[in-house]
C-alpha positions in Angstrom: 88.5 80.0 123.9 88.4 79.7 120.2 90.2 76.9 118.4 92.4 78.9 116.0 93.8 75.8 114.3 90.3 74.9 113.2 89.7 78.5 112.1 92.8 78.4 109.9 91.5 75.3 108.2 88.1 76.9 107.8 89.6 80.0 106.2 91.7 78.0 103.7 88.6 76.1 102.7 86.6 79.3 102.5 89.2 80.8 100.1 89.2 77.7 97.9 85.4 77.5 97.8 84.7 81.2 97.2 87.4 81.7 94.5 86.3 78.6 92.6 82.6 79.7 93.0 83.6 83.0 91.1 85.2 81.1 88.3 88.8 81.9 89.2 91.9 79.8 89.9 94.4 82.3 91.1 94.5 85.2 93.6 96.5 88.4 94.2 96.9 90.5 97.3 99.0 93.3 98.7 101.8 92.5 101.1 103.0 95.3 103.4 105.1 93.5 105.9 102.4 93.9 108.5 100.7 91.1 110.3 97.3 91.2 108.6 98.6 90.9 105.0 101.2 88.3 106.2 98.5 86.1 107.6 96.5 86.4 104.3 99.6 85.6 102.3 100.2 82.3 104.1 96.5 81.4 104.0 96.5 82.0 100.2 99.7 79.9 99.8 98.1 77.0 101.7 94.8 77.4 99.7 96.2 77.8 96.2 99.7 76.5 96.1 101.5 78.2 93.1 98.3 80.1 92.0 98.9 83.1 94.2 100.8 86.4 93.9 101.7 89.1 96.4 102.5 92.6 95.3 104.8 94.7 97.6 104.0 98.3 97.1 106.3 100.6 99.2 105.5 104.3 99.1 107.9 107.3 99.5 106.9 107.3 103.2 107.2 103.5 103.9 109.8 102.3 106.4 112.6 100.2 105.0 111.9 97.6 107.6 108.4 97.0 106.3 109.7 95.9 102.9 112.4 93.8 104.5 109.8 92.0 106.6 107.6 91.4 103.6 110.6 90.0 101.7 111.5 87.8 104.6 108.0 86.3 104.7 108.1 85.7 101.0 111.4 83.8 101.3 110.3 81.8 104.4 107.0 80.7 102.9 108.0 80.7 99.2 105.4 83.4 98.4 105.3 84.4 94.7 105.8 88.2 94.6 106.8 91.3 92.8 107.7 94.8 93.9 105.8 97.8 92.5 107.0 101.0 94.2 104.5 103.9 94.5 107.2 106.6 93.9 106.4 107.5 90.3 102.6 107.9 90.7 103.1 109.6 94.0 105.4 112.2 92.5 102.9 112.8 89.7 100.1 113.5 92.2 102.4 115.7 94.3 103.0 117.8 91.1 99.3 117.9 90.3 97.4 118.2 93.6 97.9 121.3 95.7 98.4 120.8 99.4 99.0 117.1 99.2 102.6 117.2 100.4 101.6 118.8 103.8 98.7 116.4 104.6 99.9 113.0 105.7 96.4 111.5 106.1 95.4 112.7 102.6 98.6 111.2 101.2 97.9 108.0 103.0 94.5 107.7 101.4 96.0 108.4 98.0 98.7 105.7 98.5 96.0 103.2 99.5 94.1 103.9 96.3 97.2 103.7 94.1 97.8 100.2 95.6 94.2 99.3 94.8 94.9 100.3 91.2 98.0 98.1 91.1 96.2 95.1 92.5 93.1 95.4 90.2 95.3 96.0 87.2 97.3 92.8 87.9 94.0 90.9 88.6 92.7 91.9 85.2 95.9 91.2 83.4 96.3 87.7 85.0 92.7 86.8 85.5 93.1 86.7 89.3 90.9 87.6 92.2 91.9 90.4 94.7 92.0 89.1 98.2 91.4 91.6 101.1 93.6 92.0 104.2 91.5 94.1 106.5 90.6 92.7 109.9 87.3 93.0 111.8 88.6 95.8 114.1 89.6 98.0 111.2 86.3 97.3 109.4 84.1 98.1 112.4 86.1 101.2 113.3 86.3 102.4 109.6 90.0 102.4 110.0 90.8 102.0 106.3 90.5 103.8 103.0 87.3 103.3 101.1 88.1 102.1 97.5 91.7 101.7 98.8 92.8 99.0 101.2 89.2 98.1 101.9 88.6 97.2 98.2 88.6 93.4 97.5 86.6 90.6 96.1 87.0 88.3 99.1 88.2 88.9 102.6 89.3 85.8 104.7 90.1 87.7 107.9 87.3 90.2 108.1 85.6 88.4 110.9 88.8 88.2 113.0 89.6 91.0 115.5 93.1 92.4 115.5 94.0 90.6 118.7 92.8 87.3 117.1 95.1 87.9 114.1 98.0 87.7 116.5 96.8 84.3 117.6 96.6 83.1 114.0 100.0 84.5 113.3 101.5 82.5 116.1 100.1 79.2 114.8 101.2 80.0 111.3 104.7 80.6 112.7 105.2 84.0 111.0 108.6 85.7 111.5 109.0 87.3 114.9 109.7 90.6 113.3 106.2 90.7 111.9 104.5 89.3 115.1 106.1 91.8 117.5 106.0 95.0 115.5 103.6 97.8 116.4 100.5 97.7 114.2 100.8 100.3 111.4 99.3 100.8 108.0 102.7 102.3 107.0 101.0 105.1 105.1 103.5 107.7 106.3 106.7 107.9 108.4 106.1 106.9 112.1 102.4 106.1 111.6 100.9 104.0 114.3 97.4 102.5 114.4 97.1 102.6 118.1 98.5 106.1 118.3 95.9 107.3 115.8 93.0 105.4 117.4 94.0 106.6 120.9 94.0 103.2 122.6 95.5 99.7 122.2 93.7 97.1 120.1 93.5 95.0 123.3 91.2 97.6 124.8 89.3 98.5 121.6 88.7 94.8 120.7 87.5 94.1 124.2 84.9 96.9 123.9 83.8 95.8 120.4 83.4 92.2 121.5 81.2 93.2 124.4 79.1 95.3 122.1 78.8 92.4 119.7 77.6 90.2 122.7 74.8 92.7 123.4 76.3 94.6 126.4 75.0 98.1 126.9 77.4 101.1 127.1 76.9 101.3 130.9 77.5 97.6 131.3 80.8 98.0 129.4 81.8 101.0 131.6 81.1 98.9 134.7 83.9 96.6 133.6 86.3 99.4 134.2 87.1 100.1 130.5 88.1 103.7 129.7 85.0 105.9 129.0 86.9 107.7 126.3 87.7 104.5 124.5 84.1 103.3 124.8 82.8 106.6 123.4 85.3 106.4 120.5 84.4 102.9 119.5 80.6 103.5 119.6 81.0 106.8 117.7 83.3 105.3 115.0 81.1 102.2 114.5 78.2 104.5 113.8 79.8 107.3 111.7 82.0 104.9 109.6 79.1 102.6 108.7 79.1 103.9 105.2 82.5 102.3 104.6 80.9 98.9 105.3 78.1 99.3 102.7 77.8 99.5 99.0 77.0 103.0 97.7 73.4 104.1 98.5 71.2 104.0 95.4 68.1 106.3 95.2 64.9 104.3 95.3 62.4 105.0 92.5 
């Protein structure tokens, strides 16, 4: 059993060390109202005091409750924040790109990249460093938008599985509305991580942890885990590897 209190301390120290190492004093991050970005927000608050800023970026498809949860977190933990809606750039792209309106996944990717633009523009304007909010489960499964929500300078939670994020959230005493909501990237109305992935994070994380420990596919199946879930995890880890690497450069 991991000592998550010690992990929190380690992550705060990691943030302080890595940001200072890069010559920065302040940080910026996206805050969606979900559990991952909420954890990062509180870690950054602990690490940098006043030298942090959250940007709340609701899209046309975002649920009202997500923004409300994000604002509640900011109020509870005194998180510096601003709200930059995606409505205007979204409408511009809808007028420009054919077929975008009828493709939720495509629109989701576009929104993730608009948010990246907002964050990096703020970072440039305020001399801040962009902090990532993707967990280990998402990174391994490639469940994120390349050059979108996966884009950052430093990621404090990238070695924590989704199920571990919930443990951290409990210790940080995040609002119950954030701790208990179904995981969602909130990229479009009714979007659900576990619905899209096909299985709960409990099952998916269990499989990924066993793979990390060196168990073979057959050994994992012998533990009565769903074959379809095992196949999905193994396939996604392999096919989405490109999202975890810098662009391939031709050797000369």
